VMD Tcl script that draws the C-alpha trace (Angstrom):
set ca {
  {0.05 0.04 0.03}
  {1.38 3.35 -0.94}
  {0.53 6.81 -0.41}
  {0.23 10.17 -1.66}
  {2.42 12.81 0.25}
  {0.53 15.43 1.90}
  {1.65 18.38 3.37}
  {2.45 16.94 6.57}
  {4.51 14.03 5.12}
  {6.79 16.11 2.79}
  {7.67 18.22 5.96}
  {8.59 14.98 7.96}
  {12.33 15.47 7.63}
  {12.30 18.97 8.46}
  {11.02 17.84 11.79}
  {13.46 15.06 12.45}
  {15.57 17.45 14.49}
  {18.43 14.99 15.36}
  {19.52 14.51 11.84}
  {21.46 18.08 11.84}
  {23.18 17.80 15.40}
  {24.02 13.88 14.98}
  {25.70 15.11 11.69}
  {24.01 12.39 9.38}
  {25.05 14.14 6.22}
  {29.04 13.97 7.26}
  {28.35 10.14 8.23}
  {27.08 9.20 4.90}
  {30.19 10.08 3.30}
  {31.69 7.59 5.42}
  {28.87 5.05 5.87}
  {25.16 4.39 5.08}
  {24.75 1.11 6.65}
  {25.19 -0.50 3.47}
  {25.46 -4.25 3.66}
  {23.89 -4.35 6.79}
  {20.49 -6.02 7.32}
  {18.49 -5.08 10.43}
  {15.47 -7.35 11.56}
  {12.41 -5.30 12.63}
  {10.33 -7.45 14.94}
  {7.40 -5.28 15.41}
  {3.67 -5.18 13.78}
  {4.84 -5.42 10.48}
  {6.55 -3.47 8.06}
  {4.90 -1.78 4.76}
  {7.28 -2.36 2.05}
  {5.44 -0.01 -0.04}
  {5.74 3.78 1.63}
  {8.10 5.81 -0.46}
  {10.83 5.93 1.80}
  {11.13 2.20 1.93}
  {10.67 1.20 -1.44}
  {13.83 -1.15 -2.37}
  {14.62 -1.45 1.32}
  {12.53 -4.17 2.72}
  {14.13 -7.88 1.99}
  {10.68 -9.56 2.23}
  {11.63 -12.71 0.28}
  {14.48 -13.25 2.76}
  {11.89 -13.48 6.17}
  {11.93 -17.10 7.25}
  {8.60 -18.80 5.72}
  {7.96 -20.10 9.48}
  {7.29 -16.43 10.59}
  {6.42 -14.66 7.45}
  {2.85 -14.51 7.93}
  {1.45 -10.92 6.83}
  {5.24 -9.69 7.45}
  {4.47 -6.72 5.40}
  {0.93 -5.70 6.55}
  {1.59 -3.73 9.13}
  {-1.79 -3.15 11.46}
  {-0.42 -0.36 13.51}
  {1.92 1.85 11.51}
  {4.66 1.20 14.41}
  {6.74 -1.22 12.55}
  {6.79 0.66 9.47}
  {7.70 3.93 11.29}
  {10.70 2.08 13.08}
  {12.05 0.77 9.73}
  {12.09 4.39 8.06}
  {13.92 5.45 11.03}
  {16.46 2.97 10.49}
  {16.58 2.54 6.84}
  {14.41 4.79 5.06}
  {15.59 6.87 1.88}
  {13.52 9.74 2.52}
  {11.96 9.64 -1.00}
  {8.56 11.06 -1.53}
  {8.74 13.49 1.72}
  {8.97 10.53 4.04}
  {11.06 10.06 6.82}
  {14.91 9.94 6.68}
  {16.62 6.89 7.93}
  {19.85 7.62 9.83}
  {21.13 4.52 8.09}
  {19.64 4.74 4.21}
  {22.15 2.22 3.04}
  {20.94 -0.98 5.24}
  {18.33 -3.23 4.55}
  {15.52 -4.37 6.57}
  {14.21 -7.62 6.89}
  {10.70 -7.59 8.56}
  {9.03 -9.97 11.30}
  {5.29 -9.43 12.05}
  {4.55 -10.39 16.06}
  {1.35 -10.28 17.97}
  {1.35 -6.71 19.60}
  {-1.14 -4.40 21.17}
  {-3.55 -3.29 18.17}
  {-3.82 -6.74 16.51}
  {-7.45 -7.83 16.21}
  {-9.11 -11.09 15.36}
  {-8.75 -14.62 16.73}
  {-7.55 -16.08 13.47}
  {-5.05 -13.08 13.13}
  {-3.47 -13.65 16.48}
  {-3.74 -17.41 15.66}
  {-1.67 -16.89 12.53}
  {0.49 -14.25 13.72}
  {3.91 -15.82 15.13}
  {4.86 -14.51 19.08}
  {7.94 -12.84 19.68}
  {10.16 -15.44 20.60}
  {9.58 -17.33 17.23}
  {10.48 -14.43 15.46}
  {13.72 -13.75 17.71}
  {15.10 -17.17 16.79}
  {14.08 -16.88 12.93}
  {15.68 -13.92 13.13}
  {19.00 -15.33 14.68}
  {19.10 -17.95 11.83}
  {19.31 -15.64 9.15}
  {22.28 -13.25 8.12}
  {20.97 -9.91 9.78}
  {23.29 -8.09 12.23}
  {21.10 -6.17 14.41}
  {17.91 -7.32 15.53}
  {15.44 -4.17 16.71}
  {12.70 -4.94 19.27}
  {10.79 -1.94 19.90}
  {8.39 -3.48 22.19}
  {7.89 -4.61 25.53}
  {6.04 -6.83 27.99}
  {5.96 -8.03 31.70}
  {7.92 -10.89 32.36}
  {10.25 -12.24 32.68}
  {9.20 -15.13 30.10}
  {11.46 -17.85 30.24}
  {11.06 -18.58 26.27}
  {11.32 -15.02 25.56}
  {14.68 -15.25 27.43}
  {15.84 -18.35 25.72}
  {15.21 -17.28 22.28}
  {17.22 -13.77 23.41}
  {20.15 -15.99 24.35}
  {20.17 -18.24 21.42}
  {20.18 -15.00 19.22}
  {23.18 -14.07 21.32}
  {24.79 -17.10 20.93}
  {24.69 -16.03 17.12}
  {26.53 -13.10 17.45}
  {23.35 -10.92 16.78}
  {23.14 -7.60 18.21}
  {19.94 -6.92 19.93}
  {18.51 -3.65 20.78}
  {15.25 -2.82 22.37}
  {13.04 0.02 23.95}
  {13.17 0.03 27.45}
  {9.61 1.39 27.73}
  {7.46 4.75 28.19}
  {6.45 4.31 31.89}
  {8.94 7.07 33.41}
  {5.79 9.17 34.77}
  {4.46 6.58 36.83}
  {6.60 3.38 37.88}
  {9.67 4.09 35.57}
  {9.72 0.17 35.54}
  {11.79 -1.31 32.39}
  {9.93 -4.22 30.35}
  {11.13 -7.19 28.65}
  {13.16 -7.91 26.25}
  {15.32 -4.63 27.28}
  {15.69 -5.82 30.87}
  {17.48 -9.53 29.54}
  {21.00 -9.73 29.24}
  {22.47 -9.33 26.22}
  {20.02 -6.99 24.80}
  {20.97 -3.19 24.66}
  {18.47 -1.26 26.42}
  {17.81 2.22 24.97}
  {16.04 5.36 26.60}
  {14.98 8.28 25.04}
  {15.84 12.11 25.24}
  {14.55 15.14 23.89}
  {15.98 17.77 21.50}
  {18.28 19.58 24.30}
  {19.49 16.24 25.70}
  {17.23 15.94 28.43}
  {15.68 12.37 29.12}
  {12.38 12.20 28.18}
  {9.54 12.37 30.80}
  {7.90 9.30 29.43}
  {11.11 7.11 29.30}
  {11.40 4.43 31.75}
  {14.50 3.74 33.63}
  {16.81 1.95 36.02}
  {19.48 -0.80 35.99}
  {18.85 -1.83 32.50}
  {19.18 1.32 30.47}
  {22.56 1.02 28.69}
  {22.38 3.69 25.83}
  {20.06 6.91 25.03}
  {18.88 8.27 21.70}
  {16.46 10.86 20.36}
  {12.91 9.79 20.95}
  {10.19 12.53 20.66}
  {9.18 15.48 18.76}
  {9.20 13.93 15.37}
  {6.82 12.24 12.81}
  {5.74 8.73 12.48}
  {2.71 6.62 11.35}
  {0.08 6.21 13.83}
  {-2.23 3.89 11.68}
  {-2.80 1.15 9.30}
  {-3.96 3.99 6.54}
  {-0.43 5.30 5.78}
  {-1.94 8.19 4.46}
  {0.16 10.97 6.31}
  {2.30 11.01 9.26}
  {1.25 11.99 12.81}
  {3.22 14.41 14.75}
  {5.43 13.82 17.75}
  {5.15 9.94 17.45}
  {6.97 9.86 20.82}
  {8.40 7.00 22.59}
  {11.58 4.79 23.41}
  {10.61 2.90 20.58}
  {11.96 5.35 18.20}
  {15.16 5.83 20.37}
  {15.95 1.82 19.76}
  {15.36 2.24 16.18}
  {17.79 5.00 16.15}
  {20.38 3.32 18.05}
  {19.64 0.08 15.47}
  {20.80 2.63 12.85}
  {23.79 3.82 14.45}
  {25.05 0.36 15.18}
  {24.46 -0.09 11.27}
  {26.52 2.72 10.41}
  {29.58 1.38 12.35}
  {29.34 -2.20 11.29}
  {29.13 -1.13 7.81}
  {32.16 0.60 8.00}
  {33.78 -2.13 9.89}
  {32.49 -5.17 8.41}
  {34.73 -7.34 9.92}
  {33.65 -6.38 13.52}
  {32.00 -8.40 15.99}
  {29.02 -7.44 18.05}
  {31.18 -7.02 20.89}
  {33.26 -4.61 18.89}
  {30.39 -2.54 17.67}
  {28.85 -2.41 21.24}
  {32.02 -1.57 22.74}
  {32.34 1.57 20.21}
  {28.64 2.44 20.77}
  {29.41 2.78 24.63}
  {32.92 4.21 24.43}
  {31.76 7.24 22.00}
  {28.46 7.63 23.71}
  {27.76 11.65 24.82}
  {28.29 11.87 28.77}
  {29.35 14.09 31.54}
  {29.89 11.48 33.81}
  {32.12 8.56 34.62}
  {32.02 5.49 32.27}
  {32.21 3.29 34.95}
  {29.39 4.73 36.89}
  {26.52 4.73 34.23}
  {23.17 6.54 34.81}
  {19.84 4.46 35.33}
  {18.42 7.16 33.15}
  {20.78 7.64 30.14}
  {23.05 4.38 30.47}
  {26.40 4.97 29.05}
  {25.19 8.04 27.18}
  {23.94 8.94 23.88}
  {24.65 7.37 20.49}
  {27.14 9.25 18.61}
  {28.23 7.05 15.66}
  {30.03 9.78 13.96}
  {32.68 9.69 16.45}
  {33.50 5.92 15.33}
  {33.35 6.84 11.48}
  {35.39 9.96 11.57}
  {38.50 8.07 12.74}
  {39.44 5.74 10.02}
  {41.68 4.03 12.45}
  {39.32 3.32 15.46}
  {40.49 0.82 17.93}
  {37.23 -1.12 18.98}
  {38.99 -3.20 21.54}
  {38.84 -7.30 21.54}
  {36.85 -9.09 19.49}
  {36.29 -11.63 21.65}
  {35.16 -9.48 24.87}
  {31.74 -8.62 25.94}
  {32.01 -5.07 27.05}
  {28.83 -5.72 28.91}
  {29.98 -8.86 30.32}
  {29.59 -7.35 33.96}
  {25.89 -6.66 33.37}
  {25.20 -9.50 31.47}
  {26.81 -12.36 33.53}
  {27.56 -14.72 30.92}
  {29.88 -15.48 28.19}
  {27.64 -15.97 25.18}
  {28.86 -13.38 23.03}
  {32.25 -13.79 23.73}
  {31.77 -17.21 22.30}
  {29.68 -16.06 19.69}
  {32.89 -14.57 17.92}
  {35.28 -17.52 18.71}
  {33.89 -20.58 17.22}
  {30.48 -22.50 16.12}
  {27.45 -20.83 17.73}
  {25.80 -22.82 20.35}
  {22.16 -22.54 21.40}
  {22.71 -23.51 24.88}
  {23.19 -20.80 27.19}
  {25.96 -20.99 29.82}
  {24.78 -21.54 33.40}
  {26.11 -18.06 34.41}
  {24.31 -16.35 31.98}
  {21.10 -18.56 32.92}
  {21.30 -17.03 36.50}
  {20.95 -13.59 35.58}
  {17.23 -13.60 34.82}
  {15.37 -11.66 37.79}
  {11.71 -10.87 37.95}
  {10.88 -6.96 37.38}
  {7.99 -4.85 36.29}
  {7.71 -3.64 32.85}
  {5.78 -0.77 31.02}
  {2.76 -2.29 31.50}
  {1.71 -2.57 28.08}
  {2.92 -4.72 24.73}
  {4.09 -1.87 22.77}
  {6.51 0.68 23.66}
  {5.18 3.46 21.47}
  {2.77 6.10 21.89}
  {3.73 8.22 24.88}
  {4.11 12.02 24.68}
  {6.03 14.70 26.19}
  {6.68 18.19 25.51}
  {10.04 19.38 24.36}
  {11.93 21.44 26.87}
  {14.85 22.94 25.05}
  {16.68 23.37 21.70}
  {20.38 22.91 22.58}
  {22.40 20.25 20.69}
  {25.04 19.88 23.24}
  {24.00 16.25 23.97}
  {25.87 15.48 20.80}
  {28.86 16.97 21.80}
  {29.27 16.26 25.26}
  {25.92 15.66 26.87}
  {26.62 18.54 29.20}
  {24.77 18.55 32.25}
  {22.39 16.02 31.43}
  {22.47 13.99 34.24}
  {21.72 16.58 36.48}
  {18.26 17.48 34.58}
  {16.44 13.95 35.36}
  {12.66 14.91 34.98}
  {11.33 12.02 36.91}
  {10.96 11.78 40.51}
  {11.81 8.85 43.04}
  {14.25 6.61 43.52}
  {13.91 4.27 40.95}
  {13.82 0.66 40.47}
  {16.59 -1.27 42.03}
  {19.41 -2.26 40.29}
  {19.87 -5.59 39.34}
  {22.83 -5.83 37.11}
  {25.68 -4.77 39.56}
  {25.09 -0.80 38.35}
  {23.32 2.18 38.07}
  {23.92 3.36 41.59}
  {23.43 7.33 39.96}
}
mol new
graphics top color blue
foreach p $ca { graphics top sphere $p radius 0.5 }
foreach p [lrange $ca 0 end-1] q [lrange $ca 1 end] { graphics top cylinder $p $q radius 0.2 }
display resetview
């Protein structure tokens, strides 16, 4: 299903405020994400929007989970795909990694209607496992739910054992309990929170010991229904933040195709914008704001050991390290298995849709993230730290 760009659609890119401060045009001279495939596990991906034409590898979806993969029942998955790899054609959203390709996975999330549809639509565990068996490098999961589910945890560990970079939205309950949902709370998943244009954590963004990175997540457009006639403004949520983090990883991995998941993750962490010690990550912003341009600007960038998990302390296992040294194993280590702990989540099955107002227009976040740790907008002590960190 295509759409005729409306005035709102043609103005979409002008509202993607983060493209300039992240220096997208300069980054694209070095890397566009070419050669990197990103699995988008979501509500489906409409491959016919102008921005996604030619960007969605429909034929590469495993048949076991291919049911209606390009029939997006909410517009959410299509938005995530466009934020990652959209070309911007026809006035559509401009992806941060327009050279990357999307492999779509449609799962049963909030908004899917009909008993037959629910029965035929795969769940997230089946999609994660299927994606792990493809040649995608990154698995984007812009959804969350209460848990943990042992099946979902096993699927995550299986994907980690295959050397995939798993990125998930932490959720949108920052103005209530602040709790982070699963899969973001699992070991081996990079949890991403949301910031506004000023570098301030978004009011809606969940927080706690499972936040690893932060990225823009509010005050830009997205699809908000299955009609695909025009974008809605301010489709806010950590869903978008996860997508932008996935695109950032795609840019880095494209420039360094021989790197392992450990090196790409380490590069994201080490170059993240922050003004606090790296060994004392924030429970709101993790290790800081994604800044792939720092990696791309240095042709000799050293990403460290290919076989050492940069989040080994948090993950509590060695699946990622093993994934780069030999044949993958679908059996998680005992130490990794011991890491699953009960924690409440966003309270829903979709991480999209919360709203908050922008509180400024400074671009310092992308330079040094100056003072961001001091402008937390969420009251209370937050959730308990269960990955041996986040005392701040």
